[in-house]
Chimera marker file (.cmm) of the C-alpha trace (Angstrom):
<marker_set name="trace">
<marker id="1" x="-8.570" y="3.566" z="0.642" r="1" g="1" b="0" radius="0.5"/>
<marker id="2" x="-10.922" y="5.961" z="2.335" r="1" g="1" b="0" radius="0.5"/>
<marker id="3" x="-8.189" y="5.720" z="5.192" r="1" g="1" b="0" radius="0.5"/>
<marker id="4" x="-5.300" y="6.300" z="2.597" r="1" g="1" b="0" radius="0.5"/>
<marker id="5" x="-7.309" y="9.243" z="1.352" r="1" g="1" b="0" radius="0.5"/>
<marker id="6" x="-7.896" y="10.835" z="5.115" r="1" g="1" b="0" radius="0.5"/>
<marker id="7" x="-4.213" y="9.934" z="5.827" r="1" g="1" b="0" radius="0.5"/>
<marker id="8" x="-3.047" y="11.851" z="2.804" r="1" g="1" b="0" radius="0.5"/>
<marker id="9" x="-5.028" y="14.916" z="3.543" r="1" g="1" b="0" radius="0.5"/>
<marker id="10" x="-4.541" y="15.023" z="7.407" r="1" g="1" b="0" radius="0.5"/>
<marker id="11" x="-0.617" y="15.047" z="6.442" r="1" g="1" b="0" radius="0.5"/>
<marker id="12" x="-0.793" y="17.753" z="3.461" r="1" g="1" b="0" radius="0.5"/>
<marker id="13" x="-3.044" y="20.037" z="5.749" r="1" g="1" b="0" radius="0.5"/>
<marker id="14" x="-0.500" y="20.380" z="8.504" r="1" g="1" b="0" radius="0.5"/>
<marker id="15" x="2.016" y="22.053" z="6.176" r="1" g="1" b="0" radius="0.5"/>
<marker id="16" x="1.620" y="25.651" z="5.232" r="1" g="1" b="0" radius="0.5"/>
<marker id="17" x="1.564" y="26.580" z="1.499" r="1" g="1" b="0" radius="0.5"/>
<marker id="18" x="0.207" y="23.307" z="0.274" r="1" g="1" b="0" radius="0.5"/>
<marker id="19" x="-1.780" y="23.862" z="-2.714" r="1" g="1" b="0" radius="0.5"/>
<marker id="20" x="-2.081" y="20.243" z="-3.605" r="1" g="1" b="0" radius="0.5"/>
<marker id="21" x="-1.214" y="16.732" z="-4.048" r="1" g="1" b="0" radius="0.5"/>
<marker id="22" x="0.806" y="15.759" z="-7.215" r="1" g="1" b="0" radius="0.5"/>
<marker id="23" x="1.162" y="12.310" z="-6.654" r="1" g="1" b="0" radius="0.5"/>
<marker id="24" x="0.802" y="9.675" z="-3.543" r="1" g="1" b="0" radius="0.5"/>
<marker id="25" x="2.751" y="6.395" z="-3.892" r="1" g="1" b="0" radius="0.5"/>
<marker id="26" x="1.317" y="3.262" z="-2.029" r="1" g="1" b="0" radius="0.5"/>
<marker id="27" x="3.292" y="0.147" z="-1.583" r="1" g="1" b="0" radius="0.5"/>
<marker id="28" x="1.220" y="-2.807" z="-1.426" r="1" g="1" b="0" radius="0.5"/>
<marker id="29" x="2.085" y="-5.884" z="-0.192" r="1" g="1" b="0" radius="0.5"/>
<marker id="30" x="2.026" y="-8.913" z="-2.320" r="1" g="1" b="0" radius="0.5"/>
<marker id="31" x="-0.257" y="-10.892" z="0.224" r="1" g="1" b="0" radius="0.5"/>
<marker id="32" x="-2.642" y="-7.817" z="0.655" r="1" g="1" b="0" radius="0.5"/>
<marker id="33" x="-4.232" y="-9.454" z="-2.262" r="1" g="1" b="0" radius="0.5"/>
<marker id="34" x="-5.516" y="-6.083" z="-3.176" r="1" g="1" b="0" radius="0.5"/>
<marker id="35" x="-6.091" y="-5.554" z="-6.773" r="1" g="1" b="0" radius="0.5"/>
<marker id="36" x="-4.560" y="-2.261" z="-8.611" r="1" g="1" b="0" radius="0.5"/>
<marker id="37" x="-7.052" y="-0.914" z="-10.643" r="1" g="1" b="0" radius="0.5"/>
<marker id="38" x="-9.466" y="-1.457" z="-7.882" r="1" g="1" b="0" radius="0.5"/>
<marker id="39" x="-7.432" y="0.660" z="-5.531" r="1" g="1" b="0" radius="0.5"/>
<marker id="40" x="-6.746" y="2.949" z="-8.690" r="1" g="1" b="0" radius="0.5"/>
<marker id="41" x="-10.586" y="3.586" z="-9.225" r="1" g="1" b="0" radius="0.5"/>
<marker id="42" x="-11.651" y="4.014" z="-5.410" r="1" g="1" b="0" radius="0.5"/>
<marker id="43" x="-8.723" y="6.795" z="-5.069" r="1" g="1" b="0" radius="0.5"/>
<marker id="44" x="-9.818" y="8.452" z="-8.192" r="1" g="1" b="0" radius="0.5"/>
<marker id="45" x="-13.602" y="8.279" z="-6.798" r="1" g="1" b="0" radius="0.5"/>
<marker id="46" x="-12.761" y="10.005" z="-3.513" r="1" g="1" b="0" radius="0.5"/>
<marker id="47" x="-9.923" y="11.937" z="-4.532" r="1" g="1" b="0" radius="0.5"/>
<marker id="48" x="-12.404" y="14.012" z="-7.398" r="1" g="1" b="0" radius="0.5"/>
<marker id="49" x="-14.369" y="15.677" z="-4.398" r="1" g="1" b="0" radius="0.5"/>
<marker id="50" x="-11.224" y="16.860" z="-2.674" r="1" g="1" b="0" radius="0.5"/>
<marker id="51" x="-10.000" y="20.042" z="-4.000" r="1" g="1" b="0" radius="0.5"/>
<marker id="52" x="-6.174" y="19.333" z="-2.926" r="1" g="1" b="0" radius="0.5"/>
<marker id="53" x="-6.544" y="15.659" z="-4.397" r="1" g="1" b="0" radius="0.5"/>
<marker id="54" x="-8.389" y="16.289" z="-7.888" r="1" g="1" b="0" radius="0.5"/>
<marker id="55" x="-4.907" y="16.296" z="-9.724" r="1" g="1" b="0" radius="0.5"/>
<marker id="56" x="-3.463" y="13.748" z="-7.544" r="1" g="1" b="0" radius="0.5"/>
<marker id="57" x="-1.861" y="10.641" z="-9.327" r="1" g="1" b="0" radius="0.5"/>
<marker id="58" x="-1.901" y="7.438" z="-7.511" r="1" g="1" b="0" radius="0.5"/>
<marker id="59" x="1.298" y="5.475" z="-7.779" r="1" g="1" b="0" radius="0.5"/>
<marker id="60" x="1.143" y="1.495" z="-6.499" r="1" g="1" b="0" radius="0.5"/>
<marker id="61" x="4.293" y="-0.232" z="-6.032" r="1" g="1" b="0" radius="0.5"/>
<marker id="62" x="4.196" y="-3.942" z="-5.303" r="1" g="1" b="0" radius="0.5"/>
<marker id="63" x="5.926" y="-5.278" z="-2.042" r="1" g="1" b="0" radius="0.5"/>
<marker id="64" x="6.962" y="-8.881" z="-2.338" r="1" g="1" b="0" radius="0.5"/>
<marker id="65" x="6.538" y="-11.320" z="0.474" r="1" g="1" b="0" radius="0.5"/>
<marker id="66" x="9.356" y="-12.777" z="2.626" r="1" g="1" b="0" radius="0.5"/>
<marker id="67" x="8.590" y="-15.283" z="4.794" r="1" g="1" b="0" radius="0.5"/>
<marker id="68" x="10.661" y="-16.792" z="7.497" r="1" g="1" b="0" radius="0.5"/>
<marker id="69" x="10.513" y="-20.114" z="8.905" r="1" g="1" b="0" radius="0.5"/>
<marker id="70" x="10.899" y="-20.843" z="12.857" r="1" g="1" b="0" radius="0.5"/>
<marker id="71" x="11.952" y="-24.534" z="11.973" r="1" g="1" b="0" radius="0.5"/>
<marker id="72" x="14.534" y="-24.804" z="9.423" r="1" g="1" b="0" radius="0.5"/>
<marker id="73" x="15.567" y="-21.211" z="9.065" r="1" g="1" b="0" radius="0.5"/>
<marker id="74" x="14.652" y="-20.266" z="5.774" r="1" g="1" b="0" radius="0.5"/>
<marker id="75" x="14.362" y="-16.465" z="4.549" r="1" g="1" b="0" radius="0.5"/>
<marker id="76" x="12.627" y="-16.034" z="1.494" r="1" g="1" b="0" radius="0.5"/>
<marker id="77" x="9.895" y="-15.900" z="-0.972" r="1" g="1" b="0" radius="0.5"/>
<marker id="78" x="6.414" y="-17.931" z="-1.034" r="1" g="1" b="0" radius="0.5"/>
<marker id="79" x="4.941" y="-20.158" z="-3.401" r="1" g="1" b="0" radius="0.5"/>
<marker id="80" x="1.256" y="-20.003" z="-3.253" r="1" g="1" b="0" radius="0.5"/>
<marker id="81" x="-1.910" y="-20.772" z="-5.833" r="1" g="1" b="0" radius="0.5"/>
<marker id="82" x="-4.012" y="-17.969" z="-6.606" r="1" g="1" b="0" radius="0.5"/>
<marker id="83" x="-6.673" y="-19.283" z="-4.331" r="1" g="1" b="0" radius="0.5"/>
<marker id="84" x="-9.719" y="-16.612" z="-4.109" r="1" g="1" b="0" radius="0.5"/>
<marker id="85" x="-10.296" y="-18.037" z="-0.346" r="1" g="1" b="0" radius="0.5"/>
<marker id="86" x="-7.124" y="-15.877" z="0.354" r="1" g="1" b="0" radius="0.5"/>
<marker id="87" x="-9.484" y="-12.993" z="0.224" r="1" g="1" b="0" radius="0.5"/>
<marker id="88" x="-11.865" y="-14.178" z="2.815" r="1" g="1" b="0" radius="0.5"/>
<marker id="89" x="-9.808" y="-15.777" z="5.457" r="1" g="1" b="0" radius="0.5"/>
<marker id="90" x="-6.079" y="-15.330" z="6.977" r="1" g="1" b="0" radius="0.5"/>
<marker id="91" x="-4.148" y="-17.911" z="4.979" r="1" g="1" b="0" radius="0.5"/>
<marker id="92" x="-1.560" y="-20.045" z="6.738" r="1" g="1" b="0" radius="0.5"/>
<marker id="93" x="1.671" y="-20.761" z="4.442" r="1" g="1" b="0" radius="0.5"/>
<marker id="94" x="4.281" y="-23.531" z="4.259" r="1" g="1" b="0" radius="0.5"/>
<marker id="95" x="7.963" y="-23.270" z="3.941" r="1" g="1" b="0" radius="0.5"/>
<marker id="96" x="8.859" y="-24.286" z="0.512" r="1" g="1" b="0" radius="0.5"/>
<marker id="97" x="11.817" y="-25.427" z="2.007" r="1" g="1" b="0" radius="0.5"/>
<marker id="98" x="10.263" y="-27.762" z="5.215" r="1" g="1" b="0" radius="0.5"/>
<marker id="99" x="6.878" y="-27.437" z="4.851" r="1" g="1" b="0" radius="0.5"/>
<marker id="100" x="6.339" y="-26.049" z="8.439" r="1" g="1" b="0" radius="0.5"/>
<marker id="101" x="4.402" y="-23.095" z="8.878" r="1" g="1" b="0" radius="0.5"/>
<marker id="102" x="6.154" y="-19.758" z="8.092" r="1" g="1" b="0" radius="0.5"/>
<marker id="103" x="5.783" y="-16.492" z="9.587" r="1" g="1" b="0" radius="0.5"/>
<marker id="104" x="5.479" y="-13.644" z="7.198" r="1" g="1" b="0" radius="0.5"/>
<marker id="105" x="8.035" y="-10.747" z="7.660" r="1" g="1" b="0" radius="0.5"/>
<marker id="106" x="7.031" y="-8.602" z="4.404" r="1" g="1" b="0" radius="0.5"/>
<marker id="107" x="4.477" y="-8.344" z="2.170" r="1" g="1" b="0" radius="0.5"/>
<marker id="108" x="0.814" y="-8.181" z="3.869" r="1" g="1" b="0" radius="0.5"/>
<marker id="109" x="1.189" y="-4.607" z="4.365" r="1" g="1" b="0" radius="0.5"/>
<marker id="110" x="-0.388" y="-1.380" z="2.296" r="1" g="1" b="0" radius="0.5"/>
<marker id="111" x="1.541" y="2.008" z="3.260" r="1" g="1" b="0" radius="0.5"/>
<marker id="112" x="1.871" y="5.030" z="1.756" r="1" g="1" b="0" radius="0.5"/>
<marker id="113" x="5.797" y="5.592" z="1.172" r="1" g="1" b="0" radius="0.5"/>
<marker id="114" x="5.416" y="9.216" z="-0.353" r="1" g="1" b="0" radius="0.5"/>
<marker id="115" x="3.432" y="12.451" z="-1.080" r="1" g="1" b="0" radius="0.5"/>
<marker id="116" x="4.578" y="14.933" z="-3.380" r="1" g="1" b="0" radius="0.5"/>
<marker id="117" x="2.900" y="18.158" z="-3.085" r="1" g="1" b="0" radius="0.5"/>
<marker id="118" x="2.332" y="21.549" z="-5.034" r="1" g="1" b="0" radius="0.5"/>
<marker id="119" x="3.494" y="24.463" z="-2.963" r="1" g="1" b="0" radius="0.5"/>
<marker id="120" x="2.407" y="28.111" z="-3.329" r="1" g="1" b="0" radius="0.5"/>
<marker id="121" x="5.541" y="30.010" z="-4.066" r="1" g="1" b="0" radius="0.5"/>
<marker id="122" x="4.618" y="32.893" z="-1.850" r="1" g="1" b="0" radius="0.5"/>
<marker id="123" x="4.177" y="30.940" z="1.085" r="1" g="1" b="0" radius="0.5"/>
<marker id="124" x="6.759" y="29.727" z="3.365" r="1" g="1" b="0" radius="0.5"/>
<marker id="125" x="6.668" y="25.694" z="3.507" r="1" g="1" b="0" radius="0.5"/>
<link id1="1" id2="2" r="1" g="1" b="0" radius="0.2"/>
<link id1="2" id2="3" r="1" g="1" b="0" radius="0.2"/>
<link id1="3" id2="4" r="1" g="1" b="0" radius="0.2"/>
<link id1="4" id2="5" r="1" g="1" b="0" radius="0.2"/>
<link id1="5" id2="6" r="1" g="1" b="0" radius="0.2"/>
<link id1="6" id2="7" r="1" g="1" b="0" radius="0.2"/>
<link id1="7" id2="8" r="1" g="1" b="0" radius="0.2"/>
<link id1="8" id2="9" r="1" g="1" b="0" radius="0.2"/>
<link id1="9" id2="10" r="1" g="1" b="0" radius="0.2"/>
<link id1="10" id2="11" r="1" g="1" b="0" radius="0.2"/>
<link id1="11" id2="12" r="1" g="1" b="0" radius="0.2"/>
<link id1="12" id2="13" r="1" g="1" b="0" radius="0.2"/>
<link id1="13" id2="14" r="1" g="1" b="0" radius="0.2"/>
<link id1="14" id2="15" r="1" g="1" b="0" radius="0.2"/>
<link id1="15" id2="16" r="1" g="1" b="0" radius="0.2"/>
<link id1="16" id2="17" r="1" g="1" b="0" radius="0.2"/>
<link id1="17" id2="18" r="1" g="1" b="0" radius="0.2"/>
<link id1="18" id2="19" r="1" g="1" b="0" radius="0.2"/>
<link id1="19" id2="20" r="1" g="1" b="0" radius="0.2"/>
<link id1="20" id2="21" r="1" g="1" b="0" radius="0.2"/>
<link id1="21" id2="22" r="1" g="1" b="0" radius="0.2"/>
<link id1="22" id2="23" r="1" g="1" b="0" radius="0.2"/>
<link id1="23" id2="24" r="1" g="1" b="0" radius="0.2"/>
<link id1="24" id2="25" r="1" g="1" b="0" radius="0.2"/>
<link id1="25" id2="26" r="1" g="1" b="0" radius="0.2"/>
<link id1="26" id2="27" r="1" g="1" b="0" radius="0.2"/>
<link id1="27" id2="28" r="1" g="1" b="0" radius="0.2"/>
<link id1="28" id2="29" r="1" g="1" b="0" radius="0.2"/>
<link id1="29" id2="30" r="1" g="1" b="0" radius="0.2"/>
<link id1="30" id2="31" r="1" g="1" b="0" radius="0.2"/>
<link id1="31" id2="32" r="1" g="1" b="0" radius="0.2"/>
<link id1="32" id2="33" r="1" g="1" b="0" radius="0.2"/>
<link id1="33" id2="34" r="1" g="1" b="0" radius="0.2"/>
<link id1="34" id2="35" r="1" g="1" b="0" radius="0.2"/>
<link id1="35" id2="36" r="1" g="1" b="0" radius="0.2"/>
<link id1="36" id2="37" r="1" g="1" b="0" radius="0.2"/>
<link id1="37" id2="38" r="1" g="1" b="0" radius="0.2"/>
<link id1="38" id2="39" r="1" g="1" b="0" radius="0.2"/>
<link id1="39" id2="40" r="1" g="1" b="0" radius="0.2"/>
<link id1="40" id2="41" r="1" g="1" b="0" radius="0.2"/>
<link id1="41" id2="42" r="1" g="1" b="0" radius="0.2"/>
<link id1="42" id2="43" r="1" g="1" b="0" radius="0.2"/>
<link id1="43" id2="44" r="1" g="1" b="0" radius="0.2"/>
<link id1="44" id2="45" r="1" g="1" b="0" radius="0.2"/>
<link id1="45" id2="46" r="1" g="1" b="0" radius="0.2"/>
<link id1="46" id2="47" r="1" g="1" b="0" radius="0.2"/>
<link id1="47" id2="48" r="1" g="1" b="0" radius="0.2"/>
<link id1="48" id2="49" r="1" g="1" b="0" radius="0.2"/>
<link id1="49" id2="50" r="1" g="1" b="0" radius="0.2"/>
<link id1="50" id2="51" r="1" g="1" b="0" radius="0.2"/>
<link id1="51" id2="52" r="1" g="1" b="0" radius="0.2"/>
<link id1="52" id2="53" r="1" g="1" b="0" radius="0.2"/>
<link id1="53" id2="54" r="1" g="1" b="0" radius="0.2"/>
<link id1="54" id2="55" r="1" g="1" b="0" radius="0.2"/>
<link id1="55" id2="56" r="1" g="1" b="0" radius="0.2"/>
<link id1="56" id2="57" r="1" g="1" b="0" radius="0.2"/>
<link id1="57" id2="58" r="1" g="1" b="0" radius="0.2"/>
<link id1="58" id2="59" r="1" g="1" b="0" radius="0.2"/>
<link id1="59" id2="60" r="1" g="1" b="0" radius="0.2"/>
<link id1="60" id2="61" r="1" g="1" b="0" radius="0.2"/>
<link id1="61" id2="62" r="1" g="1" b="0" radius="0.2"/>
<link id1="62" id2="63" r="1" g="1" b="0" radius="0.2"/>
<link id1="63" id2="64" r="1" g="1" b="0" radius="0.2"/>
<link id1="64" id2="65" r="1" g="1" b="0" radius="0.2"/>
<link id1="65" id2="66" r="1" g="1" b="0" radius="0.2"/>
<link id1="66" id2="67" r="1" g="1" b="0" radius="0.2"/>
<link id1="67" id2="68" r="1" g="1" b="0" radius="0.2"/>
<link id1="68" id2="69" r="1" g="1" b="0" radius="0.2"/>
<link id1="69" id2="70" r="1" g="1" b="0" radius="0.2"/>
<link id1="70" id2="71" r="1" g="1" b="0" radius="0.2"/>
<link id1="71" id2="72" r="1" g="1" b="0" radius="0.2"/>
<link id1="72" id2="73" r="1" g="1" b="0" radius="0.2"/>
<link id1="73" id2="74" r="1" g="1" b="0" radius="0.2"/>
<link id1="74" id2="75" r="1" g="1" b="0" radius="0.2"/>
<link id1="75" id2="76" r="1" g="1" b="0" radius="0.2"/>
<link id1="76" id2="77" r="1" g="1" b="0" radius="0.2"/>
<link id1="77" id2="78" r="1" g="1" b="0" radius="0.2"/>
<link id1="78" id2="79" r="1" g="1" b="0" radius="0.2"/>
<link id1="79" id2="80" r="1" g="1" b="0" radius="0.2"/>
<link id1="80" id2="81" r="1" g="1" b="0" radius="0.2"/>
<link id1="81" id2="82" r="1" g="1" b="0" radius="0.2"/>
<link id1="82" id2="83" r="1" g="1" b="0" radius="0.2"/>
<link id1="83" id2="84" r="1" g="1" b="0" radius="0.2"/>
<link id1="84" id2="85" r="1" g="1" b="0" radius="0.2"/>
<link id1="85" id2="86" r="1" g="1" b="0" radius="0.2"/>
<link id1="86" id2="87" r="1" g="1" b="0" radius="0.2"/>
<link id1="87" id2="88" r="1" g="1" b="0" radius="0.2"/>
<link id1="88" id2="89" r="1" g="1" b="0" radius="0.2"/>
<link id1="89" id2="90" r="1" g="1" b="0" radius="0.2"/>
<link id1="90" id2="91" r="1" g="1" b="0" radius="0.2"/>
<link id1="91" id2="92" r="1" g="1" b="0" radius="0.2"/>
<link id1="92" id2="93" r="1" g="1" b="0" radius="0.2"/>
<link id1="93" id2="94" r="1" g="1" b="0" radius="0.2"/>
<link id1="94" id2="95" r="1" g="1" b="0" radius="0.2"/>
<link id1="95" id2="96" r="1" g="1" b="0" radius="0.2"/>
<link id1="96" id2="97" r="1" g="1" b="0" radius="0.2"/>
<link id1="97" id2="98" r="1" g="1" b="0" radius="0.2"/>
<link id1="98" id2="99" r="1" g="1" b="0" radius="0.2"/>
<link id1="99" id2="100" r="1" g="1" b="0" radius="0.2"/>
<link id1="100" id2="101" r="1" g="1" b="0" radius="0.2"/>
<link id1="101" id2="102" r="1" g="1" b="0" radius="0.2"/>
<link id1="102" id2="103" r="1" g="1" b="0" radius="0.2"/>
<link id1="103" id2="104" r="1" g="1" b="0" radius="0.2"/>
<link id1="104" id2="105" r="1" g="1" b="0" radius="0.2"/>
<link id1="105" id2="106" r="1" g="1" b="0" radius="0.2"/>
<link id1="106" id2="107" r="1" g="1" b="0" radius="0.2"/>
<link id1="107" id2="108" r="1" g="1" b="0" radius="0.2"/>
<link id1="108" id2="109" r="1" g="1" b="0" radius="0.2"/>
<link id1="109" id2="110" r="1" g="1" b="0" radius="0.2"/>
<link id1="110" id2="111" r="1" g="1" b="0" radius="0.2"/>
<link id1="111" id2="112" r="1" g="1" b="0" radius="0.2"/>
<link id1="112" id2="113" r="1" g="1" b="0" radius="0.2"/>
<link id1="113" id2="114" r="1" g="1" b="0" radius="0.2"/>
<link id1="114" id2="115" r="1" g="1" b="0" radius="0.2"/>
<link id1="115" id2="116" r="1" g="1" b="0" radius="0.2"/>
<link id1="116" id2="117" r="1" g="1" b="0" radius="0.2"/>
<link id1="117" id2="118" r="1" g="1" b="0" radius="0.2"/>
<link id1="118" id2="119" r="1" g="1" b="0" radius="0.2"/>
<link id1="119" id2="120" r="1" g="1" b="0" radius="0.2"/>
<link id1="120" id2="121" r="1" g="1" b="0" radius="0.2"/>
<link id1="121" id2="122" r="1" g="1" b="0" radius="0.2"/>
<link id1="122" id2="123" r="1" g="1" b="0" radius="0.2"/>
<link id1="123" id2="124" r="1" g="1" b="0" radius="0.2"/>
<link id1="124" id2="125" r="1" g="1" b="0" radius="0.2"/>
</marker_set>
């Protein structure tokens, strides 16, 4: 979350007239296994020390996992157990159709997708 806050701050500081951040939207991949409440908490803790972020709201959107099987051509979602070991190691997922190892196409990323800012009406943006 530290990197998210730093990226938001560097982005908004480049823009003239920005006096605050209203909302930050973060797309969190299903396979990151990042809990939404810990993300919100850490954002809140980091934001309270930054004047531009003090009033910012963090919006979290989950991005579903999509896998592609090089063996049978399956493209779609994955089924998996909520195994705690996924948090500590890189899991290997199997194709639900043929059982072969799949490539992850989507769902393992965490990305800022939107920053809504408050601008000073008297200064050009």
